[in-house]
BAZA-884496 format. One record per atom (N, C-alpha, C, CB): y, x, z; residue in three letters; residue number from 1; atom name. Coordinates in steps of 0.05 Angstrom, whole numbers, padded with zeros to 5 digits. Atoms other than C-alpha are relative to their C-alpha. Glycine has a CB too. Layout:
! residues N
ATOM      c2      c1      c3  type  seq  atom
ATOM       Y       X       Z   ALA  NUM    CA
...
! end
This chain:
! residues 116
ATOM      c2      c1      c3  type  seq  atom
ATOM   00004  -00027   00010   UNK    1     N
ATOM  -00288  -00217  -00261   UNK    1    CA
ATOM   00024   00018   00007   UNK    1     C
ATOM  -00005   00001  -00030   UNK    1    CB
ATOM  -00023  -00018  -00006   UNK    2     N
ATOM  -00242  -00156  -00256   UNK    2    CA
ATOM   00002   00007   00029   UNK    2     C
ATOM   00025  -00012  -00009   UNK    2    CB
ATOM  -00004  -00008  -00028   UNK    3     N
ATOM  -00212  -00141  -00188   UNK    3    CA
ATOM  -00012  -00019   00020   UNK    3     C
ATOM   00030   00003   00005   UNK    3    CB
ATOM   00011   00020  -00019   UNK    4     N
ATOM  -00239  -00205  -00157   UNK    4    CA
ATOM  -00027   00009   00011   UNK    4     C
ATOM  -00003  -00027  -00014   UNK    4    CB
ATOM   00027  -00009  -00009   UNK    5     N
ATOM  -00308  -00172  -00153   UNK    5    CA
ATOM   00003   00023   00021   UNK    5     C
ATOM  -00016   00010  -00024   UNK    5    CB
ATOM  -00005  -00022  -00020   UNK    6     N
ATOM  -00277  -00116  -00110   UNK    6    CA
ATOM   00011  -00010   00026   UNK    6     C
ATOM   00018   00021  -00013   UNK    6    CB
ATOM  -00012   00011  -00024   UNK    7     N
ATOM  -00251  -00163  -00057   UNK    7    CA
ATOM  -00021  -00012   00019   UNK    7     C
ATOM   00020  -00021  -00007   UNK    7    CB
ATOM   00017   00013  -00019   UNK    8     N
ATOM  -00285  -00184   00007   UNK    8    CA
ATOM   00010  -00029   00005   UNK    8     C
ATOM   00000   00015   00027   UNK    8    CB
ATOM  -00007   00028  -00004   UNK    9     N
ATOM  -00282  -00256   00032   UNK    9    CA
ATOM   00028  -00004   00013   UNK    9     C
ATOM  -00020  -00014   00017   UNK    9    CB
ATOM  -00026   00003  -00013   UNK   10     N
ATOM  -00218  -00244   00073   UNK   10    CA
ATOM   00020   00020  -00012   UNK   10     C
ATOM  -00003   00004   00030   UNK   10    CB
ATOM  -00019  -00019   00014   UNK   11     N
ATOM  -00183  -00199   00022   UNK   11    CA
ATOM   00012  -00014  -00024   UNK   11     C
ATOM  -00015   00025  -00008   UNK   11    CB
ATOM  -00014   00011   00023   UNK   12     N
ATOM  -00133  -00214  -00032   UNK   12    CA
ATOM   00010   00023  -00017   UNK   12     C
ATOM   00024  -00018   00009   UNK   12    CB
ATOM  -00013  -00019   00018   UNK   13     N
ATOM  -00106  -00177  -00092   UNK   13    CA
ATOM   00029  -00008  -00003   UNK   13     C
ATOM  -00014   00002  -00028   UNK   13    CB
ATOM  -00028   00007   00002   UNK   14     N
ATOM  -00030  -00174  -00091   UNK   14    CA
ATOM   00013   00021  -00019   UNK   14     C
ATOM   00014   00000   00028   UNK   14    CB
ATOM  -00012  -00018   00020   UNK   15     N
ATOM   00011  -00145  -00149   UNK   15    CA
ATOM   00029   00005   00008   UNK   15     C
ATOM  -00001  -00013  -00028   UNK   15    CB
ATOM  -00027  -00008  -00006   UNK   16     N
ATOM   00075  -00107  -00135   UNK   16    CA
ATOM   00011   00015  -00025   UNK   16     C
ATOM   00002   00019   00025   UNK   16    CB
ATOM  -00012  -00012   00024   UNK   17     N
ATOM   00121  -00089  -00194   UNK   17    CA
ATOM   00018   00023   00010   UNK   17     C
ATOM   00017  -00020  -00016   UNK   17    CB
ATOM  -00014  -00024  -00009   UNK   18     N
ATOM   00148  -00018  -00185   UNK   18    CA
ATOM   00007   00018  -00024   UNK   18     C
ATOM  -00017   00016   00020   UNK   18    CB
ATOM  -00007  -00020   00020   UNK   19     N
ATOM   00183   00036  -00225   UNK   19    CA
ATOM  -00015   00026   00004   UNK   19     C
ATOM   00030   00005   00000   UNK   19    CB
ATOM   00014  -00026  -00002   UNK   20     N
ATOM   00158   00106  -00238   UNK   20    CA
ATOM   00005   00016   00026   UNK   20     C
ATOM   00008   00017  -00024   UNK   20    CB
ATOM  -00004  -00015  -00025   UNK   21     N
ATOM   00192   00139  -00178   UNK   21    CA
ATOM  -00015  -00012   00024   UNK   21     C
ATOM   00030   00002   00006   UNK   21    CB
ATOM   00013   00013  -00022   UNK   22     N
ATOM   00163   00087  -00131   UNK   22    CA
ATOM  -00030   00002   00000   UNK   22     C
ATOM   00007  -00030   00001   UNK   22    CB
ATOM   00029  -00003   00002   UNK   23     N
ATOM   00093   00102  -00156   UNK   23    CA
ATOM  -00007   00030  -00003   UNK   23     C
ATOM  -00012  -00016  -00024   UNK   23    CB
ATOM   00005  -00029   00001   UNK   24     N
ATOM   00097   00178  -00149   UNK   24    CA
ATOM  -00002   00010  -00028   UNK   24     C
ATOM  -00026   00008   00016   UNK   24    CB
ATOM   00000  -00009   00028   UNK   25     N
ATOM   00113   00187  -00222   UNK   25    CA
ATOM  -00024  -00008  -00016   UNK   25     C
ATOM   00004   00029  -00001   UNK   25    CB
ATOM   00023   00009   00015   UNK   26     N
ATOM   00053   00148  -00246   UNK   26    CA
ATOM  -00026   00013   00010   UNK   26     C
ATOM   00003   00005  -00028   UNK   26    CB
ATOM   00024  -00013  -00010   UNK   27     N
ATOM   00003   00189  -00204   UNK   27    CA
ATOM  -00019  -00019   00015   UNK   27     C
ATOM   00008   00023   00017   UNK   27    CB
ATOM   00017   00019  -00014   UNK   28     N
ATOM  -00023   00127  -00169   UNK   28    CA
ATOM  -00016  -00016  -00020   UNK   28     C
ATOM   00018  -00019   00018   UNK   28    CB
ATOM   00018   00015   00018   UNK   29     N
ATOM  -00083   00095  -00202   UNK   29    CA
ATOM  -00021  -00015   00016   UNK   29     C
ATOM  -00012   00018  -00020   UNK   29    CB
ATOM   00022   00015  -00013   UNK   30     N
ATOM  -00143   00051  -00188   UNK   30    CA
ATOM  -00017   00020   00017   UNK   30     C
ATOM  -00018  -00014  -00021   UNK   30    CB
ATOM   00016  -00017  -00018   UNK   31     N
ATOM  -00181   00079  -00128   UNK   31    CA
ATOM   00017   00017   00018   UNK   31     C
ATOM  -00018   00017  -00015   UNK   31    CB
ATOM  -00018  -00015  -00018   UNK   32     N
ATOM  -00120   00113  -00097   UNK   32    CA
ATOM   00004  -00015   00026   UNK   32     C
ATOM   00028   00005  -00014   UNK   32    CB
ATOM  -00007   00012  -00026   UNK   33     N
ATOM  -00101   00102  -00025   UNK   33    CA
ATOM   00030   00007   00004   UNK   33     C
ATOM  -00018   00012   00024   UNK   33    CB
ATOM  -00029  -00004  -00002   UNK   34     N
ATOM  -00027   00094  -00011   UNK   34    CA
ATOM   00011  -00011   00027   UNK   34     C
ATOM   00015  -00014  -00023   UNK   34    CB
ATOM  -00016   00012  -00022   UNK   35     N
ATOM   00023   00081   00045   UNK   35    CA
ATOM   00023  -00015  -00013   UNK   35     C
ATOM   00011   00022   00020   UNK   35    CB
ATOM  -00021   00017   00011   UNK   36     N
ATOM   00074   00026   00033   UNK   36    CA
ATOM   00025   00002   00017   UNK   36     C
ATOM  -00010  -00030  -00003   UNK   36    CB
ATOM  -00026  -00002  -00014   UNK   37     N
ATOM   00147   00038   00052   UNK   37    CA
ATOM   00019  -00021  -00011   UNK   37     C
ATOM   00011   00029  -00003   UNK   37    CB
ATOM  -00021   00018   00010   UNK   38     N
ATOM   00205  -00010   00048   UNK   38    CA
ATOM   00027   00011   00008   UNK   38     C
ATOM  -00004  -00029   00012   UNK   38    CB
ATOM  -00028  -00008  -00006   UNK   39     N
ATOM   00279   00005   00044   UNK   39    CA
ATOM   00018  -00024  -00003   UNK   39     C
ATOM   00009   00023  -00019   UNK   39    CB
ATOM  -00018   00022   00001   UNK   40     N
ATOM   00332  -00046   00060   UNK   40    CA
ATOM   00027   00009   00011   UNK   40     C
ATOM  -00011  -00025   00017   UNK   40    CB
ATOM  -00025  -00005  -00013   UNK   41     N
ATOM   00405  -00048   00079   UNK   41    CA
ATOM   00003  -00020   00023   UNK   41     C
ATOM   00024  -00003  -00020   UNK   41    CB
ATOM  -00001   00017  -00024   UNK   42     N
ATOM   00411  -00074   00150   UNK   42    CA
ATOM   00029  -00002   00009   UNK   42     C
ATOM  -00018   00012   00022   UNK   42    CB
ATOM  -00027   00005  -00011   UNK   43     N
ATOM   00474  -00104   00180   UNK   43    CA
ATOM  -00001  -00005   00030   UNK   43     C
ATOM   00014  -00023  -00015   UNK   43    CB
ATOM  -00001   00003  -00029   UNK   44     N
ATOM   00488  -00095   00254   UNK   44    CA
ATOM   00018  -00023   00007   UNK   44     C
ATOM   00009   00027   00013   UNK   44    CB
ATOM  -00016   00022  -00009   UNK   45     N
ATOM   00522  -00148   00296   UNK   45    CA
ATOM   00030   00007  -00002   UNK   45     C
ATOM  -00007  -00006   00029   UNK   45    CB
ATOM  -00028  -00008   00003   UNK   46     N
ATOM   00587  -00108   00290   UNK   46    CA
ATOM   00009   00001  -00029   UNK   46     C
ATOM   00006   00027   00013   UNK   46    CB
ATOM  -00007   00001   00029   UNK   47     N
ATOM   00585  -00116   00214   UNK   47    CA
ATOM  -00005   00026  -00015   UNK   47     C
ATOM   00028  -00007  -00003   UNK   47    CB
ATOM   00005  -00026   00014   UNK   48     N
ATOM   00567  -00043   00199   UNK   48    CA
ATOM  -00028  -00002  -00013   UNK   48     C
ATOM   00001   00023   00021   UNK   48    CB
ATOM   00025  -00001   00014   UNK   49     N
ATOM   00514  -00036   00146   UNK   49    CA
ATOM  -00011   00028  -00002   UNK   49     C
ATOM   00003  -00012  -00028   UNK   49    CB
ATOM   00013  -00026   00003   UNK   50     N
ATOM   00464   00021   00142   UNK   50    CA
ATOM  -00027  -00003  -00013   UNK   50     C
ATOM  -00003   00013   00028   UNK   50    CB
ATOM   00026   00002   00012   UNK   51     N
ATOM   00403   00036   00101   UNK   51    CA
ATOM  -00022   00005   00020   UNK   51     C
ATOM  -00002   00021  -00023   UNK   51    CB
ATOM   00023  -00003  -00018   UNK   52     N
ATOM   00336   00030   00137   UNK   52    CA
ATOM  -00025   00002  -00017   UNK   52     C
ATOM  -00002  -00024   00020   UNK   52    CB
ATOM   00026  -00003   00013   UNK   53     N
ATOM   00269   00055   00112   UNK   53    CA
ATOM  -00022   00000   00021   UNK   53     C
ATOM  -00001   00026  -00017   UNK   53    CB
ATOM   00022   00003  -00019   UNK   54     N
ATOM   00205   00035   00148   UNK   54    CA
ATOM  -00027   00000  -00014   UNK   54     C
ATOM   00003  -00026   00017   UNK   54    CB
ATOM   00027   00000   00009   UNK   55     N
ATOM   00131   00045   00140   UNK   55    CA
ATOM  -00011  -00028   00005   UNK   55     C
ATOM  -00018   00021   00014   UNK   55    CB
ATOM   00010   00027  -00002   UNK   56     N
ATOM   00101  -00024   00126   UNK   56    CA
ATOM  -00031   00001   00005   UNK   56     C
ATOM   00006  -00017  -00025   UNK   56    CB
ATOM   00029  -00002  -00002   UNK   57     N
ATOM   00027  -00006   00116   UNK   57    CA
ATOM  -00010   00028  -00007   UNK   57     C
ATOM  -00014  -00021  -00018   UNK   57    CB
ATOM   00012  -00025   00006   UNK   58     N
ATOM  -00017   00055   00116   UNK   58    CA
ATOM  -00028  -00004  -00013   UNK   58     C
ATOM  -00003   00017   00025   UNK   58    CB
ATOM   00027  -00001   00012   UNK   59     N
ATOM  -00079   00070   00074   UNK   59    CA
ATOM  -00009  -00026  -00013   UNK   59     C
ATOM  -00020   00007   00022   UNK   59    CB
ATOM   00007   00023   00016   UNK   60     N
ATOM  -00078   00011   00027   UNK   60    CA
ATOM  -00014   00009  -00025   UNK   60     C
ATOM   00025  -00017  -00007   UNK   60    CB
ATOM   00017  -00008   00023   UNK   61     N
ATOM  -00129   00013  -00030   UNK   61    CA
ATOM   00012  -00012  -00025   UNK   61     C
ATOM  -00029  -00010   00004   UNK   61    CB
ATOM  -00011   00008   00026   UNK   62     N
ATOM  -00103   00009  -00102   UNK   62    CA
ATOM  -00023  -00010  -00017   UNK   62     C
ATOM   00016   00023  -00014   UNK   62    CB
ATOM   00020   00012   00018   UNK   63     N
ATOM  -00146  -00038  -00144   UNK   63    CA
ATOM   00005   00006  -00029   UNK   63     C
ATOM  -00002  -00030   00004   UNK   63    CB
ATOM  -00007  -00005   00028   UNK   64     N
ATOM  -00108  -00027  -00208   UNK   64    CA
ATOM   00029   00009  -00001   UNK   64     C
ATOM  -00003  -00027  -00017   UNK   64    CB
ATOM  -00027  -00010   00003   UNK   65     N
ATOM  -00045   00006  -00234   UNK   65    CA
ATOM   00008   00001  -00029   UNK   65     C
ATOM   00003   00028   00013   UNK   65    CB
ATOM  -00010  -00001   00028   UNK   66     N
ATOM  -00002   00003  -00296   UNK   66    CA
ATOM   00007   00028  -00008   UNK   66     C
ATOM   00024  -00017  -00002   UNK   66    CB
ATOM  -00006  -00027   00008   UNK   67     N
ATOM   00004   00079  -00297   UNK   67    CA
ATOM   00028   00008   00009   UNK   67     C
ATOM  -00003   00004  -00030   UNK   67    CB
ATOM  -00026  -00010  -00006   UNK   68     N
ATOM   00074   00107  -00301   UNK   68    CA
ATOM   00020  -00023   00006   UNK   68     C
ATOM   00011   00017  -00024   UNK   68    CB
ATOM  -00016   00023  -00008   UNK   69     N
ATOM   00110   00052  -00263   UNK   69    CA
ATOM  -00015  -00026  -00008   UNK   69     C
ATOM   00027   00001  -00014   UNK   69    CB
ATOM   00012   00025   00007   UNK   70     N
ATOM   00096  -00021  -00275   UNK   70    CA
ATOM  -00013  -00013   00024   UNK   70     C
ATOM  -00021   00004  -00022   UNK   70    CB
ATOM   00013   00015  -00021   UNK   71     N
ATOM   00049  -00065  -00235   UNK   71    CA
ATOM  -00021   00017   00014   UNK   71     C
ATOM  -00012  -00025  -00011   UNK   71    CB
ATOM   00021  -00012  -00017   UNK   72     N
ATOM   00006  -00039  -00178   UNK   72    CA
ATOM  -00013  -00022   00015   UNK   72     C
ATOM   00012   00023   00019   UNK   72    CB
ATOM   00015   00021  -00014   UNK   73     N
ATOM  -00049  -00084  -00151   UNK   73    CA
ATOM  -00013   00013   00025   UNK   73     C
ATOM  -00021  -00012  -00019   UNK   73    CB
ATOM   00010  -00010  -00025   UNK   74     N
ATOM  -00065  -00073  -00078   UNK   74    CA
ATOM  -00020  -00019   00013   UNK   74     C
ATOM   00023   00006   00020   UNK   74    CB
ATOM   00018   00017  -00016   UNK   75     N
ATOM  -00123  -00098  -00035   UNK   75    CA
ATOM   00013  -00005   00027   UNK   75     C
ATOM  -00029   00014   00004   UNK   75    CB
ATOM  -00015   00007  -00024   UNK   76     N
ATOM  -00094  -00135   00024   UNK   76    CA
ATOM  -00013  -00024   00014   UNK   76     C
ATOM   00029  -00007  -00006   UNK   76    CB
ATOM   00008   00024  -00014   UNK   77     N
ATOM  -00109  -00186   00078   UNK   77    CA
ATOM   00021  -00022  -00009   UNK   77     C
ATOM   00000   00004   00032   UNK   77    CB
ATOM  -00020   00021   00007   UNK   78     N
ATOM  -00074  -00254   00068   UNK   78    CA
ATOM   00027   00005   00014   UNK   78     C
ATOM  -00010  -00027   00008   UNK   78    CB
ATOM  -00025  -00005  -00014   UNK   79     N
ATOM  -00022  -00234   00121   UNK   79    CA
ATOM   00015   00023  -00014   UNK   79     C
ATOM  -00005   00007   00029   UNK   79    CB
ATOM  -00012  -00022   00014   UNK   80     N
ATOM  -00009  -00167   00087   UNK   80    CA
ATOM   00012  -00008  -00027   UNK   80     C
ATOM  -00020   00023  -00004   UNK   80    CB
ATOM  -00009   00009   00027   UNK   81     N
ATOM  -00003  -00201   00019   UNK   81    CA
ATOM   00026  -00015   00003   UNK   81     C
ATOM  -00021  -00018  -00013   UNK   81    CB
ATOM  -00025   00015  -00005   UNK   82     N
ATOM   00050  -00248   00047   UNK   82    CA
ATOM   00023   00018   00006   UNK   82     C
ATOM  -00004  -00020   00022   UNK   82    CB
ATOM  -00021  -00019  -00006   UNK   83     N
ATOM   00090  -00191   00076   UNK   83    CA
ATOM   00008   00017  -00023   UNK   83     C
ATOM  -00008   00018   00024   UNK   83    CB
ATOM  -00006  -00016   00024   UNK   84     N
ATOM   00085  -00151   00012   UNK   84    CA
ATOM   00017  -00017  -00020   UNK   84     C
ATOM  -00025   00010  -00014   UNK   84    CB
ATOM  -00015   00018   00018   UNK   85     N
ATOM   00110  -00211  -00029   UNK   85    CA
ATOM   00028  -00003   00011   UNK   85     C
ATOM  -00014  -00027  -00002   UNK   85    CB
ATOM  -00027   00003  -00012   UNK   86     N
ATOM   00168  -00221   00020   UNK   86    CA
ATOM   00016   00026  -00005   UNK   86     C
ATOM  -00002  -00006   00030   UNK   86    CB
ATOM  -00014  -00025   00004   UNK   87     N
ATOM   00185  -00147   00016   UNK   87    CA
ATOM   00008   00005  -00029   UNK   87     C
ATOM  -00018   00024   00009   UNK   87    CB
ATOM  -00006  -00003   00028   UNK   88     N
ATOM   00182  -00147  -00060   UNK   88    CA
ATOM   00025  -00016  -00008   UNK   88     C
ATOM  -00024  -00009  -00017   UNK   88    CB
ATOM  -00023   00017   00006   UNK   89     N
ATOM   00234  -00203  -00060   UNK   89    CA
ATOM   00026   00007   00016   UNK   89     C
ATOM  -00007  -00028   00005   UNK   89    CB
ATOM  -00022  -00005  -00018   UNK   90     N
ATOM   00279  -00175  -00005   UNK   90    CA
ATOM   00006   00029   00006   UNK   90     C
ATOM  -00005  -00015   00025   UNK   90    CB
ATOM  -00004  -00028  -00006   UNK   91     N
ATOM   00273  -00100  -00003   UNK   91    CA
ATOM  -00009   00017  -00024   UNK   91     C
ATOM  -00016   00009   00025   UNK   91    CB
ATOM   00011  -00017   00021   UNK   92     N
ATOM   00256  -00040  -00046   UNK   92    CA
ATOM  -00026   00012   00012   UNK   92     C
ATOM   00021   00023  -00008   UNK   92    CB
ATOM   00026  -00010  -00009   UNK   93     N
ATOM   00183  -00019  -00041   UNK   93    CA
ATOM  -00006   00027  -00013   UNK   93     C
ATOM  -00023  -00020  -00007   UNK   93    CB
ATOM   00008  -00026   00010   UNK   94     N
ATOM   00159   00053  -00048   UNK   94    CA
ATOM  -00029   00005   00010   UNK   94     C
ATOM   00019   00023   00011   UNK   94    CB
ATOM   00027  -00007  -00008   UNK   95     N
ATOM   00087   00077  -00048   UNK   95    CA
ATOM  -00001   00031   00002   UNK   95     C
ATOM  -00021  -00010  -00021   UNK   95    CB
ATOM   00005  -00029  -00002   UNK   96     N
ATOM   00067   00146  -00024   UNK   96    CA
ATOM  -00030   00004  -00002   UNK   96     C
ATOM   00011   00012   00027   UNK   96    CB
ATOM   00028  -00006   00005   UNK   97     N
ATOM   00001   00175  -00047   UNK   97    CA
ATOM  -00012   00016   00023   UNK   97     C
ATOM  -00004   00015  -00026   UNK   97    CB
ATOM   00013  -00014  -00021   UNK   98     N
ATOM  -00047   00195   00008   UNK   98    CA
ATOM  -00019   00021  -00011   UNK   98     C
ATOM  -00015  -00020   00019   UNK   98    CB
ATOM   00019  -00019   00010   UNK   99     N
ATOM  -00090   00257   00001   UNK   99    CA
ATOM  -00028  -00011   00000   UNK   99     C
ATOM   00001   00026   00017   UNK   99    CB
ATOM   00028   00010   00002   UNK  100     N
ATOM  -00161   00245  -00021   UNK  100    CA
ATOM  -00016   00005   00025   UNK  100     C
ATOM  -00014   00013  -00024   UNK  100    CB
ATOM   00015  -00007  -00024   UNK  101     N
ATOM  -00187   00280   00041   UNK  101    CA
ATOM   00006  -00020   00023   UNK  101     C
ATOM   00008   00028   00009   UNK  101    CB
ATOM  -00007   00019  -00022   UNK  102     N
ATOM  -00149   00231   00087   UNK  102    CA
ATOM  -00013  -00027  -00004   UNK  102     C
ATOM   00030  -00003   00001   UNK  102    CB
ATOM   00010   00026   00005   UNK  103     N
ATOM  -00182   00171   00055   UNK  103    CA
ATOM  -00031  -00002   00004   UNK  103     C
ATOM   00007  -00010  -00027   UNK  103    CB
ATOM   00029   00000  -00002   UNK  104     N
ATOM  -00255   00193   00063   UNK  104    CA
ATOM  -00007  -00002   00029   UNK  104     C
ATOM  -00012   00025  -00013   UNK  104    CB
ATOM   00008   00001  -00028   UNK  105     N
ATOM  -00288   00170   00127   UNK  105    CA
ATOM  -00018   00024   00007   UNK  105     C
ATOM  -00015  -00027   00006   UNK  105    CB
ATOM   00018  -00022  -00008   UNK  106     N
ATOM  -00323   00224   00167   UNK  106    CA
ATOM  -00028  -00010   00003   UNK  106     C
ATOM   00010   00013   00027   UNK  106    CB
ATOM   00028   00009  -00004   UNK  107     N
ATOM  -00399   00220   00165   UNK  107    CA
ATOM  -00007   00001   00029   UNK  107     C
ATOM  -00019   00017  -00017   UNK  107    CB
ATOM   00008   00000  -00028   UNK  108     N
ATOM  -00432   00203   00231   UNK  108    CA
ATOM  -00015   00026   00007   UNK  108     C
ATOM  -00017  -00025   00007   UNK  108    CB
ATOM   00015  -00023  -00010   UNK  109     N
ATOM  -00458   00261   00272   UNK  109    CA
ATOM  -00025  -00011   00013   UNK  109     C
ATOM   00017   00017   00021   UNK  109    CB
ATOM   00026   00010  -00009   UNK  110     N
ATOM  -00532   00250   00284   UNK  110    CA
ATOM  -00003   00002   00030   UNK  110     C
ATOM  -00023   00015  -00014   UNK  110    CB
ATOM   00003  -00003  -00029   UNK  111     N
ATOM  -00529   00277   00355   UNK  111    CA
ATOM   00014  -00022   00015   UNK  111     C
ATOM   00010   00028   00009   UNK  111    CB
ATOM  -00014   00021  -00013   UNK  112     N
ATOM  -00478   00224   00372   UNK  112    CA
ATOM  -00015  -00027  -00002   UNK  112     C
ATOM   00028  -00004  -00013   UNK  112    CB
ATOM   00015   00025   00003   UNK  113     N
ATOM  -00523   00169   00345   UNK  113    CA
ATOM  -00024  -00001   00018   UNK  113     C
ATOM  -00008  -00003  -00029   UNK  113    CB
ATOM   00024   00000  -00016   UNK  114     N
ATOM  -00583   00191   00385   UNK  114    CA
ATOM   00006   00004   00029   UNK  114     C
ATOM  -00019   00022  -00010   UNK  114    CB
ATOM  -00007  -00004  -00027   UNK  115     N
ATOM  -00545   00205   00448   UNK  115    CA
ATOM  -00005   00028   00010   UNK  115     C
ATOM  -00014  -00020   00018   UNK  115    CB
ATOM   00006  -00027  -00008   UNK  116     N
ATOM  -00563   00279   00449   UNK  116    CA
ATOM   00024   00018  -00003   UNK  116     C
ATOM  -00023   00012  -00015   UNK  116    CB
! end
């Protein structure tokens, strides 16, 4: 029951623990679509360290959220789940909320389907 019923056969639910700033001040909830960013401190071969922020995934579906910070449950492939778990243990994760319009697929144009 619960989120398991929302998963396909090759999908997994992965929980990421985040604070309020990392969840857009609690604006991310079930049904939201988010981009996942990671921030780490990278050390070059010359010993110089610098912060690096990279986009890990785009348009991930939020299955559940603890509201203002806390746990966020994302729908992921097994590979994505593994990378998210690794990132949670080795980097700082930030979620950015995608606009509702960007997450809706465009309806097919009938003329394209009929070849006219």
